[in-house]
HTML snippet that shows the backbone in 3Dmol.js (N, CA, C, O; Angstrom):
<script src="https://3Dmol.org/build/3Dmol-min.js"></script>
<div id="view" style="width:600px;height:400px;position:relative"></div>
<script>
const pdb = `
ATOM      1  N   UNK A   1       0.801  -1.185  -0.005  1.00  0.00           N
ATOM      2  CA  UNK A   1       0.009  -0.023  -0.006  1.00  0.00           C
ATOM      3  C   UNK A   1       0.893   1.237  -0.028  1.00  0.00           C
ATOM      4  O   UNK A   1       0.640   2.177  -0.782  1.00  0.00           O
ATOM      5  N   UNK A   2       1.952   1.227   0.833  1.00  0.00           N
ATOM      6  CA  UNK A   2       2.860   2.383   0.831  1.00  0.00           C
ATOM      7  C   UNK A   2       3.498   2.549  -0.540  1.00  0.00           C
ATOM      8  O   UNK A   2       3.703   3.676  -0.991  1.00  0.00           O
ATOM      9  N   UNK A   3       3.801   1.501  -1.179  1.00  0.00           N
ATOM     10  CA  UNK A   3       4.454   1.572  -2.499  1.00  0.00           C
ATOM     11  C   UNK A   3       3.520   2.261  -3.456  1.00  0.00           C
ATOM     12  O   UNK A   3       4.003   3.063  -4.255  1.00  0.00           O
ATOM     13  N   UNK A   4       2.229   2.022  -3.451  1.00  0.00           N
ATOM     14  CA  UNK A   4       1.247   2.653  -4.438  1.00  0.00           C
ATOM     15  C   UNK A   4       1.136   4.175  -4.113  1.00  0.00           C
ATOM     16  O   UNK A   4       1.096   5.008  -5.018  1.00  0.00           O
ATOM     17  N   UNK A   5       1.086   4.514  -2.786  1.00  0.00           N
ATOM     18  CA  UNK A   5       1.016   5.922  -2.438  1.00  0.00           C
ATOM     19  C   UNK A   5       2.243   6.660  -2.850  1.00  0.00           C
ATOM     20  O   UNK A   5       2.130   7.790  -3.326  1.00  0.00           O
ATOM     21  N   UNK A   6       3.427   6.088  -2.698  1.00  0.00           N
ATOM     22  CA  UNK A   6       4.698   6.640  -3.172  1.00  0.00           C
ATOM     23  C   UNK A   6       4.674   6.843  -4.611  1.00  0.00           C
ATOM     24  O   UNK A   6       5.041   7.922  -5.079  1.00  0.00           O
ATOM     25  N   UNK A   7       4.257   5.855  -5.378  1.00  0.00           N
ATOM     26  CA  UNK A   7       4.213   6.047  -6.860  1.00  0.00           C
ATOM     27  C   UNK A   7       3.304   7.054  -7.293  1.00  0.00           C
ATOM     28  O   UNK A   7       3.645   7.822  -8.193  1.00  0.00           O
ATOM     29  N   UNK A   8       2.106   7.143  -6.717  1.00  0.00           N
ATOM     30  CA  UNK A   8       1.160   8.211  -7.044  1.00  0.00           C
ATOM     31  C   UNK A   8       1.698   9.584  -6.779  1.00  0.00           C
ATOM     32  O   UNK A   8       1.509  10.511  -7.567  1.00  0.00           O
ATOM     33  N   UNK A   9       2.405   9.712  -5.605  1.00  0.00           N
ATOM     34  CA  UNK A   9       3.022  10.983  -5.302  1.00  0.00           C
ATOM     35  C   UNK A   9       4.074  11.367  -6.315  1.00  0.00           C
ATOM     36  O   UNK A   9       4.152  12.519  -6.741  1.00  0.00           O
ATOM     37  N   UNK A  10       4.873  10.411  -6.692  1.00  0.00           N
ATOM     38  CA  UNK A  10       5.950  10.731  -7.658  1.00  0.00           C
ATOM     39  C   UNK A  10       5.368  11.044  -8.955  1.00  0.00           C
ATOM     40  O   UNK A  10       5.916  11.903  -9.644  1.00  0.00           O
ATOM     41  N   UNK A  11       4.274  10.422  -9.389  1.00  0.00           N
ATOM     42  CA  UNK A  11       3.578  10.789 -10.653  1.00  0.00           C
ATOM     43  C   UNK A  11       3.039  12.231 -10.592  1.00  0.00           C
ATOM     44  O   UNK A  11       3.141  12.982 -11.562  1.00  0.00           O
ATOM     45  N   UNK A  12       2.503  12.577  -9.512  1.00  0.00           N
ATOM     46  CA  UNK A  12       1.905  13.985  -9.405  1.00  0.00           C
ATOM     47  C   UNK A  12       2.977  15.003  -9.404  1.00  0.00           C
ATOM     48  O   UNK A  12       2.859  16.018 -10.090  1.00  0.00           O
ATOM     49  N   UNK A  13       4.058  14.775  -8.639  1.00  0.00           N
ATOM     50  CA  UNK A  13       5.171  15.709  -8.642  1.00  0.00           C
ATOM     51  C   UNK A  13       5.854  15.820  -9.967  1.00  0.00           C
ATOM     52  O   UNK A  13       6.215  16.907 -10.419  1.00  0.00           O
ATOM     53  N   UNK A  14       6.037  14.608 -10.623  1.00  0.00           N
ATOM     54  CA  UNK A  14       6.671  14.622 -11.967  1.00  0.00           C
ATOM     55  C   UNK A  14       5.811  15.343 -12.963  1.00  0.00           C
ATOM     56  O   UNK A  14       6.388  16.015 -13.817  1.00  0.00           O
ATOM     57  N   UNK A  15       4.559  15.287 -12.956  1.00  0.00           N
ATOM     58  CA  UNK A  15       3.626  15.935 -13.912  1.00  0.00           C
ATOM     59  C   UNK A  15       3.692  17.414 -13.651  1.00  0.00           C
ATOM     60  O   UNK A  15       3.658  18.200 -14.597  1.00  0.00           O
ATOM     61  N   UNK A  16       3.788  17.834 -12.382  1.00  0.00           N
ATOM     62  CA  UNK A  16       3.760  19.240 -12.033  1.00  0.00           C
ATOM     63  C   UNK A  16       5.129  19.865 -12.493  1.00  0.00           C
ATOM     64  O   UNK A  16       5.167  20.990 -12.992  1.00  0.00           O
ATOM     65  N   UNK A  17       6.190  19.135 -12.317  1.00  0.00           N
ATOM     66  CA  UNK A  17       7.485  19.605 -12.751  1.00  0.00           C
ATOM     67  C   UNK A  17       7.613  19.809 -14.253  1.00  0.00           C
ATOM     68  O   UNK A  17       8.161  20.815 -14.705  1.00  0.00           O
ATOM     69  N   UNK A  18       7.093  18.827 -15.047  1.00  0.00           N
ATOM     70  CA  UNK A  18       7.093  18.973 -16.446  1.00  0.00           C
ATOM     71  C   UNK A  18       6.276  20.060 -16.956  1.00  0.00           C
ATOM     72  O   UNK A  18       6.686  20.714 -17.915  1.00  0.00           O
ATOM     73  N   UNK A  19       5.125  20.323 -16.393  1.00  0.00           N
ATOM     74  CA  UNK A  19       4.252  21.460 -16.792  1.00  0.00           C
ATOM     75  C   UNK A  19       4.864  22.707 -16.443  1.00  0.00           C
ATOM     76  O   UNK A  19       4.757  23.659 -17.216  1.00  0.00           O
ATOM     77  N   UNK A  20       5.562  22.820 -15.250  1.00  0.00           N
ATOM     78  CA  UNK A  20       6.187  24.064 -14.883  1.00  0.00           C
ATOM     79  C   UNK A  20       7.332  24.469 -15.794  1.00  0.00           C
ATOM     80  O   UNK A  20       7.503  25.640 -16.132  1.00  0.00           O
ATOM     81  N   UNK A  21       8.149  23.420 -16.202  1.00  0.00           N
ATOM     82  CA  UNK A  21       9.256  23.618 -17.054  1.00  0.00           C
ATOM     83  C   UNK A  21       8.792  24.039 -18.416  1.00  0.00           C
ATOM     84  O   UNK A  21       9.445  24.856 -19.066  1.00  0.00           O
ATOM     85  N   UNK A  22       7.643  23.487 -18.882  1.00  0.00           N
ATOM     86  CA  UNK A  22       7.080  23.886 -20.214  1.00  0.00           C
ATOM     87  C   UNK A  22       6.587  25.294 -20.245  1.00  0.00           C
ATOM     88  O   UNK A  22       6.811  25.996 -21.231  1.00  0.00           O
ATOM     89  N   UNK A  23       5.933  25.736 -19.224  1.00  0.00           N
ATOM     90  CA  UNK A  23       5.384  27.094 -19.199  1.00  0.00           C
ATOM     91  C   UNK A  23       6.501  28.105 -19.019  1.00  0.00           C
ATOM     92  O   UNK A  23       6.393  29.226 -19.517  1.00  0.00           O
ATOM     93  N   UNK A  24       7.530  27.757 -18.348  1.00  0.00           N
ATOM     94  CA  UNK A  24       8.648  28.652 -18.115  1.00  0.00           C
ATOM     95  C   UNK A  24       9.469  28.835 -19.376  1.00  0.00           C
ATOM     96  O   UNK A  24       9.920  29.948 -19.646  1.00  0.00           O
ATOM     97  N   UNK A  25       9.675  27.818 -20.134  1.00  0.00           N
ATOM     98  CA  UNK A  25      10.437  27.874 -21.383  1.00  0.00           C
ATOM     99  C   UNK A  25       9.684  28.390 -22.575  1.00  0.00           C
ATOM    100  O   UNK A  25      10.255  28.585 -23.648  1.00  0.00           O
ATOM    101  N   UNK A  26       8.264  28.637 -22.372  1.00  0.00           N
ATOM    102  CA  UNK A  26       7.455  29.031 -23.555  1.00  0.00           C
ATOM    103  C   UNK A  26       7.374  27.956 -24.570  1.00  0.00           C
ATOM    104  O   UNK A  26       7.491  28.223 -25.765  1.00  0.00           O
ATOM    105  N   UNK A  27       7.180  26.752 -24.142  1.00  0.00           N
ATOM    106  CA  UNK A  27       7.036  25.612 -25.050  1.00  0.00           C
ATOM    107  C   UNK A  27       5.769  25.637 -25.928  1.00  0.00           C
ATOM    108  O   UNK A  27       5.025  26.617 -25.913  1.00  0.00           O
ATOM    109  N   UNK A  28       5.536  24.601 -26.660  1.00  0.00           N
ATOM    110  CA  UNK A  28       4.411  24.501 -27.591  1.00  0.00           C
ATOM    111  C   UNK A  28       3.006  24.690 -26.851  1.00  0.00           C
ATOM    112  O   UNK A  28       2.083  25.337 -27.346  1.00  0.00           O
ATOM    113  N   UNK A  29       2.951  24.063 -25.630  1.00  0.00           N
ATOM    114  CA  UNK A  29       1.736  24.186 -24.959  1.00  0.00           C
ATOM    115  C   UNK A  29       1.482  25.670 -24.465  1.00  0.00           C
ATOM    116  O   UNK A  29       0.330  26.104 -24.443  1.00  0.00           O
ATOM    117  N   UNK A  30       2.472  26.387 -24.099  1.00  0.00           N
ATOM    118  CA  UNK A  30       2.265  27.771 -23.717  1.00  0.00           C
ATOM    119  C   UNK A  30       2.005  28.646 -24.857  1.00  0.00           C
ATOM    120  O   UNK A  30       1.222  29.585 -24.716  1.00  0.00           O
ATOM    121  N   UNK A  31       2.598  28.424 -26.000  1.00  0.00           N
ATOM    122  CA  UNK A  31       2.349  29.364 -27.179  1.00  0.00           C
ATOM    123  C   UNK A  31       1.023  29.023 -27.840  1.00  0.00           C
ATOM    124  O   UNK A  31       0.474  29.894 -28.514  1.00  0.00           O
ATOM    125  N   UNK A  32       0.495  27.891 -27.710  1.00  0.00           N
ATOM    126  CA  UNK A  32      -0.799  27.581 -28.344  1.00  0.00           C
ATOM    127  C   UNK A  32      -1.909  28.316 -27.705  1.00  0.00           C
ATOM    128  O   UNK A  32      -2.905  28.625 -28.359  1.00  0.00           O
ATOM    129  N   UNK A  33      -1.771  28.628 -26.374  1.00  0.00           N
ATOM    130  CA  UNK A  33      -2.782  29.332 -25.676  1.00  0.00           C
ATOM    131  C   UNK A  33      -2.808  30.776 -25.983  1.00  0.00           C
ATOM    132  O   UNK A  33      -3.844  31.411 -25.788  1.00  0.00           O
ATOM    133  N   UNK A  34      -1.780  31.324 -26.434  1.00  0.00           N
ATOM    134  CA  UNK A  34      -1.655  32.828 -26.667  1.00  0.00           C
ATOM    135  C   UNK A  34      -2.557  33.183 -27.851  1.00  0.00           C
ATOM    136  O   UNK A  34      -2.699  32.436 -28.819  1.00  0.00           O
ATOM    137  N   UNK A  35      -3.158  34.369 -27.716  1.00  0.00           N
ATOM    138  CA  UNK A  35      -3.905  34.879 -28.801  1.00  0.00           C
ATOM    139  C   UNK A  35      -3.389  36.215 -29.207  1.00  0.00           C
ATOM    140  O   UNK A  35      -3.076  37.032 -28.340  1.00  0.00           O
ATOM    141  N   UNK A  36      -3.279  36.490 -30.504  1.00  0.00           N
ATOM    142  CA  UNK A  36      -2.737  37.689 -30.968  1.00  0.00           C
ATOM    143  C   UNK A  36      -3.839  38.795 -30.982  1.00  0.00           C
ATOM    144  O   UNK A  36      -5.026  38.529 -31.172  1.00  0.00           O
ATOM    145  N   UNK A  37      -3.381  40.004 -30.776  1.00  0.00           N
ATOM    146  CA  UNK A  37      -4.272  41.103 -30.727  1.00  0.00           C
ATOM    147  C   UNK A  37      -4.238  41.920 -32.055  1.00  0.00           C
ATOM    148  O   UNK A  37      -4.968  42.897 -32.219  1.00  0.00           O
ATOM    149  N   UNK A  38      -3.413  41.504 -32.936  1.00  0.00           N
ATOM    150  CA  UNK A  38      -3.240  42.166 -34.253  1.00  0.00           C
ATOM    151  C   UNK A  38      -4.004  41.496 -35.330  1.00  0.00           C
ATOM    152  O   UNK A  38      -3.545  41.413 -36.469  1.00  0.00           O
ATOM    153  N   UNK A  39      -5.191  41.003 -34.990  1.00  0.00           N
ATOM    154  CA  UNK A  39      -6.088  40.298 -35.910  1.00  0.00           C
ATOM    155  C   UNK A  39      -6.644  41.275 -37.002  1.00  0.00           C
ATOM    156  O   UNK A  39      -6.524  42.494 -36.884  1.00  0.00           O
ATOM    157  N   UNK A  40      -7.246  40.690 -38.049  1.00  0.00           N
ATOM    158  CA  UNK A  40      -7.801  41.540 -39.083  1.00  0.00           C
ATOM    159  C   UNK A  40      -9.097  42.136 -38.685  1.00  0.00           C
ATOM    160  O   UNK A  40      -9.806  41.517 -37.892  1.00  0.00           O
ATOM    161  N   UNK A  41      -9.485  43.322 -39.179  1.00  0.00           N
ATOM    162  CA  UNK A  41     -10.672  43.989 -38.918  1.00  0.00           C
ATOM    163  C   UNK A  41     -11.817  43.324 -39.586  1.00  0.00           C
ATOM    164  O   UNK A  41     -11.719  42.950 -40.755  1.00  0.00           O
ATOM    165  N   UNK A  42     -12.955  43.155 -38.853  1.00  0.00           N
ATOM    166  CA  UNK A  42     -14.113  42.597 -39.426  1.00  0.00           C
ATOM    167  C   UNK A  42     -15.113  43.679 -39.850  1.00  0.00           C
ATOM    168  O   UNK A  42     -15.246  44.725 -39.216  1.00  0.00           O
ATOM    169  N   UNK A  43     -15.795  43.384 -40.927  1.00  0.00           N
ATOM    170  CA  UNK A  43     -16.851  44.361 -41.491  1.00  0.00           C
ATOM    171  C   UNK A  43     -18.196  43.656 -41.670  1.00  0.00           C
ATOM    172  O   UNK A  43     -18.238  42.426 -41.694  1.00  0.00           O
ATOM    173  N   UNK A  44     -19.224  44.357 -41.787  1.00  0.00           N
ATOM    174  CA  UNK A  44     -20.579  43.822 -41.864  1.00  0.00           C
ATOM    175  C   UNK A  44     -21.118  44.036 -43.327  1.00  0.00           C
ATOM    176  O   UNK A  44     -21.007  45.116 -43.907  1.00  0.00           O
ATOM    177  N   UNK A  45     -21.674  42.991 -43.847  1.00  0.00           N
ATOM    178  CA  UNK A  45     -22.273  43.006 -45.172  1.00  0.00           C
ATOM    179  C   UNK A  45     -23.473  43.918 -45.101  1.00  0.00           C
ATOM    180  O   UNK A  45     -24.292  43.785 -44.192  1.00  0.00           O
ATOM    181  N   UNK A  46     -23.602  44.859 -46.053  1.00  0.00           N
ATOM    182  CA  UNK A  46     -24.728  45.778 -45.999  1.00  0.00           C
ATOM    183  C   UNK A  46     -26.068  45.055 -46.404  1.00  0.00           C
ATOM    184  O   UNK A  46     -27.154  45.517 -46.056  1.00  0.00           O
ATOM    185  N   UNK A  47     -25.957  43.949 -47.122  1.00  0.00           N
ATOM    186  CA  UNK A  47     -27.176  43.272 -47.593  1.00  0.00           C
ATOM    187  C   UNK A  47     -27.750  42.278 -46.547  1.00  0.00           C
ATOM    188  O   UNK A  47     -28.915  42.303 -46.149  1.00  0.00           O
ATOM    189  N   UNK A  48     -26.754  41.361 -46.133  1.00  0.00           N
ATOM    190  CA  UNK A  48     -27.248  40.339 -45.202  1.00  0.00           C
ATOM    191  C   UNK A  48     -26.871  40.461 -43.795  1.00  0.00           C
ATOM    192  O   UNK A  48     -27.470  39.782 -42.961  1.00  0.00           O
ATOM    193  N   UNK A  49     -25.887  41.302 -43.433  1.00  0.00           N
ATOM    194  CA  UNK A  49     -25.499  41.544 -42.023  1.00  0.00           C
ATOM    195  C   UNK A  49     -24.454  40.638 -41.493  1.00  0.00           C
ATOM    196  O   UNK A  49     -24.129  40.757 -40.312  1.00  0.00           O
ATOM    197  N   UNK A  50     -23.861  39.689 -42.290  1.00  0.00           N
ATOM    198  CA  UNK A  50     -22.888  38.820 -41.902  1.00  0.00           C
ATOM    199  C   UNK A  50     -21.599  39.541 -41.704  1.00  0.00           C
ATOM    200  O   UNK A  50     -21.290  40.431 -42.496  1.00  0.00           O
ATOM    201  N   UNK A  51     -20.787  39.210 -40.660  1.00  0.00           N
ATOM    202  CA  UNK A  51     -19.419  39.819 -40.443  1.00  0.00           C
ATOM    203  C   UNK A  51     -18.465  38.907 -41.095  1.00  0.00           C
ATOM    204  O   UNK A  51     -18.580  37.682 -41.054  1.00  0.00           O
ATOM    205  N   UNK A  52     -17.466  39.574 -41.731  1.00  0.00           N
ATOM    206  CA  UNK A  52     -16.375  38.813 -42.428  1.00  0.00           C
ATOM    207  C   UNK A  52     -15.187  39.697 -42.454  1.00  0.00           C
ATOM    208  O   UNK A  52     -15.288  40.889 -42.163  1.00  0.00           O
ATOM    209  N   UNK A  53     -13.958  39.100 -42.826  1.00  0.00           N
ATOM    210  CA  UNK A  53     -12.723  39.997 -42.772  1.00  0.00           C
ATOM    211  C   UNK A  53     -12.718  41.038 -43.847  1.00  0.00           C
ATOM    212  O   UNK A  53     -13.181  40.805 -44.963  1.00  0.00           O
ATOM    213  N   UNK A  54     -12.211  42.152 -43.519  1.00  0.00           N
ATOM    214  CA  UNK A  54     -12.129  43.265 -44.427  1.00  0.00           C
ATOM    215  C   UNK A  54     -11.501  42.978 -45.716  1.00  0.00           C
ATOM    216  O   UNK A  54     -11.965  43.485 -46.737  1.00  0.00           O
ATOM    217  N   UNK A  55     -10.473  42.199 -45.751  1.00  0.00           N
ATOM    218  CA  UNK A  55      -9.772  41.790 -46.970  1.00  0.00           C
ATOM    219  C   UNK A  55     -10.630  41.056 -47.981  1.00  0.00           C
ATOM    220  O   UNK A  55     -10.340  41.071 -49.177  1.00  0.00           O
ATOM    221  N   UNK A  56     -11.695  40.408 -47.500  1.00  0.00           N
ATOM    222  CA  UNK A  56     -12.541  39.658 -48.386  1.00  0.00           C
ATOM    223  C   UNK A  56     -13.823  40.554 -48.858  1.00  0.00           C
ATOM    224  O   UNK A  56     -14.709  40.040 -49.540  1.00  0.00           O
ATOM    225  N   UNK A  57     -13.867  41.801 -48.493  1.00  0.00           N
ATOM    226  CA  UNK A  57     -14.968  42.669 -48.714  1.00  0.00           C
ATOM    227  C   UNK A  57     -14.991  43.151 -50.203  1.00  0.00           C
ATOM    228  O   UNK A  57     -13.950  43.423 -50.802  1.00  0.00           O
ATOM    229  N   UNK A  58     -16.202  43.239 -50.755  1.00  0.00           N
ATOM    230  CA  UNK A  58     -16.457  43.851 -52.128  1.00  0.00           C
ATOM    231  C   UNK A  58     -16.936  45.144 -51.775  1.00  0.00           C
ATOM    232  O   UNK A  58     -17.967  45.274 -51.116  1.00  0.00           O
ATOM    233  N   UNK A  59     -16.188  46.206 -52.208  1.00  0.00           N
ATOM    234  CA  UNK A  59     -16.514  47.528 -51.761  1.00  0.00           C
ATOM    235  C   UNK A  59     -17.020  48.361 -52.932  1.00  0.00           C
ATOM    236  O   UNK A  59     -16.454  48.263 -54.020  1.00  0.00           O
ATOM    237  N   UNK A  60     -18.057  49.174 -52.763  1.00  0.00           N
ATOM    238  CA  UNK A  60     -18.442  50.132 -53.738  1.00  0.00           C
ATOM    239  C   UNK A  60     -18.937  51.459 -53.008  1.00  0.00           C
ATOM    240  O   UNK A  60     -18.809  51.552 -51.787  1.00  0.00           O
ATOM    241  N   UNK A  61     -19.437  52.363 -53.673  1.00  0.00           N
ATOM    242  CA  UNK A  61     -19.843  53.617 -52.997  1.00  0.00           C
ATOM    243  C   UNK A  61     -20.880  53.464 -51.904  1.00  0.00           C
ATOM    244  O   UNK A  61     -20.912  54.250 -50.957  1.00  0.00           O
ATOM    245  N   UNK A  62     -21.729  52.456 -52.030  1.00  0.00           N
ATOM    246  CA  UNK A  62     -22.829  52.228 -51.064  1.00  0.00           C
ATOM    247  C   UNK A  62     -22.311  51.615 -49.815  1.00  0.00           C
ATOM    248  O   UNK A  62     -22.818  51.926 -48.737  1.00  0.00           O
ATOM    249  N   UNK A  63     -21.272  50.711 -49.891  1.00  0.00           N
ATOM    250  CA  UNK A  63     -20.771  50.123 -48.672  1.00  0.00           C
ATOM    251  C   UNK A  63     -19.947  48.883 -48.998  1.00  0.00           C
ATOM    252  O   UNK A  63     -19.344  48.791 -50.067  1.00  0.00           O
ATOM    253  N   UNK A  64     -19.924  47.883 -48.021  1.00  0.00           N
ATOM    254  CA  UNK A  64     -19.089  46.686 -48.078  1.00  0.00           C
ATOM    255  C   UNK A  64     -20.124  45.507 -48.207  1.00  0.00           C
ATOM    256  O   UNK A  64     -21.195  45.530 -47.601  1.00  0.00           O
ATOM    257  N   UNK A  65     -19.748  44.494 -49.017  1.00  0.00           N
ATOM    258  CA  UNK A  65     -20.599  43.300 -49.232  1.00  0.00           C
ATOM    259  C   UNK A  65     -19.741  42.122 -49.144  1.00  0.00           C
ATOM    260  O   UNK A  65     -18.544  42.151 -49.430  1.00  0.00           O
ATOM    261  N   UNK A  66     -20.413  41.014 -48.715  1.00  0.00           N
ATOM    262  CA  UNK A  66     -19.655  39.731 -48.612  1.00  0.00           C
ATOM    263  C   UNK A  66     -19.521  38.982 -49.903  1.00  0.00           C
ATOM    264  O   UNK A  66     -18.695  38.074 -50.004  1.00  0.00           O
ATOM    265  N   UNK A  67     -20.331  39.342 -50.928  1.00  0.00           N
ATOM    266  CA  UNK A  67     -20.253  38.660 -52.263  1.00  0.00           C
ATOM    267  C   UNK A  67     -20.755  39.633 -53.370  1.00  0.00           C
ATOM    268  O   UNK A  67     -21.513  40.577 -53.151  1.00  0.00           O
ATOM    269  N   UNK A  68     -20.255  39.300 -54.560  1.00  0.00           N
ATOM    270  CA  UNK A  68     -20.738  40.094 -55.700  1.00  0.00           C
ATOM    271  C   UNK A  68     -22.228  40.101 -55.842  1.00  0.00           C
ATOM    272  O   UNK A  68     -22.821  41.132 -56.158  1.00  0.00           O
ATOM    273  N   UNK A  69     -22.837  38.985 -55.619  1.00  0.00           N
ATOM    274  CA  UNK A  69     -24.280  38.788 -55.702  1.00  0.00           C
ATOM    275  C   UNK A  69     -25.057  39.747 -54.733  1.00  0.00           C
ATOM    276  O   UNK A  69     -26.077  40.326 -55.106  1.00  0.00           O
ATOM    277  N   UNK A  70     -24.546  39.888 -53.504  1.00  0.00           N
ATOM    278  CA  UNK A  70     -25.155  40.766 -52.564  1.00  0.00           C
ATOM    279  C   UNK A  70     -24.965  42.267 -53.006  1.00  0.00           C
ATOM    280  O   UNK A  70     -25.844  43.111 -52.836  1.00  0.00           O
ATOM    281  N   UNK A  71     -23.795  42.520 -53.565  1.00  0.00           N
ATOM    282  CA  UNK A  71     -23.565  43.948 -54.038  1.00  0.00           C
ATOM    283  C   UNK A  71     -24.669  44.258 -55.152  1.00  0.00           C
ATOM    284  O   UNK A  71     -25.322  45.302 -55.161  1.00  0.00           O
ATOM    285  N   UNK A  72     -24.795  43.291 -56.036  1.00  0.00           N
ATOM    286  CA  UNK A  72     -25.729  43.447 -57.201  1.00  0.00           C
ATOM    287  C   UNK A  72     -27.177  43.602 -56.657  1.00  0.00           C
ATOM    288  O   UNK A  72     -27.902  44.504 -57.075  1.00  0.00           O
ATOM    289  N   UNK A  73     -27.597  42.688 -55.696  1.00  0.00           N
ATOM    290  CA  UNK A  73     -28.927  42.810 -55.172  1.00  0.00           C
ATOM    291  C   UNK A  73     -29.186  44.163 -54.458  1.00  0.00           C
ATOM    292  O   UNK A  73     -30.268  44.735 -54.591  1.00  0.00           O
ATOM    293  N   UNK A  74     -28.233  44.643 -53.738  1.00  0.00           N
ATOM    294  CA  UNK A  74     -28.381  45.838 -53.090  1.00  0.00           C
ATOM    295  C   UNK A  74     -28.510  47.066 -54.105  1.00  0.00           C
ATOM    296  O   UNK A  74     -29.278  48.001 -53.878  1.00  0.00           O
ATOM    297  N   UNK A  75     -27.779  47.001 -55.131  1.00  0.00           N
ATOM    298  CA  UNK A  75     -27.842  48.037 -56.181  1.00  0.00           C
ATOM    299  C   UNK A  75     -29.185  47.984 -56.880  1.00  0.00           C
ATOM    300  O   UNK A  75     -29.699  49.028 -57.280  1.00  0.00           O
ATOM    301  N   UNK A  76     -29.800  46.754 -57.051  1.00  0.00           N
ATOM    302  CA  UNK A  76     -31.112  46.681 -57.659  1.00  0.00           C
ATOM    303  C   UNK A  76     -32.306  47.126 -56.862  1.00  0.00           C
ATOM    304  O   UNK A  76     -33.345  47.509 -57.400  1.00  0.00           O
ATOM    305  N   UNK A  77     -32.130  47.066 -55.588  1.00  0.00           N
ATOM    306  CA  UNK A  77     -33.273  47.411 -54.715  1.00  0.00           C
ATOM    307  C   UNK A  77     -33.291  48.868 -54.368  1.00  0.00           C
ATOM    308  O   UNK A  77     -34.180  49.320 -53.647  1.00  0.00           O
TER     309      UNK A  77
END
`;
const viewer = $3Dmol.createViewer("view");
viewer.addModel(pdb, "pdb");
viewer.setStyle({}, {cartoon: {color: "spectrum"}});
viewer.zoomTo();
viewer.render();
</script>
């Protein structure tokens, strides 16, 4: 019984040491949790209201659209 408790304690301490070393060195587990604040701006389609990246926008004088079809529909209405 003492042997099982000693093994469980060693396992817990070993796991804690490995996680502490990984967080301190900035390993893969630590960097995967980080989120960048320099993301792309999101815009809203004037026709349907869906939000999408600004780089994918179709722009004309009326506003920004998610597709050529929505730009055309907005111009027709």
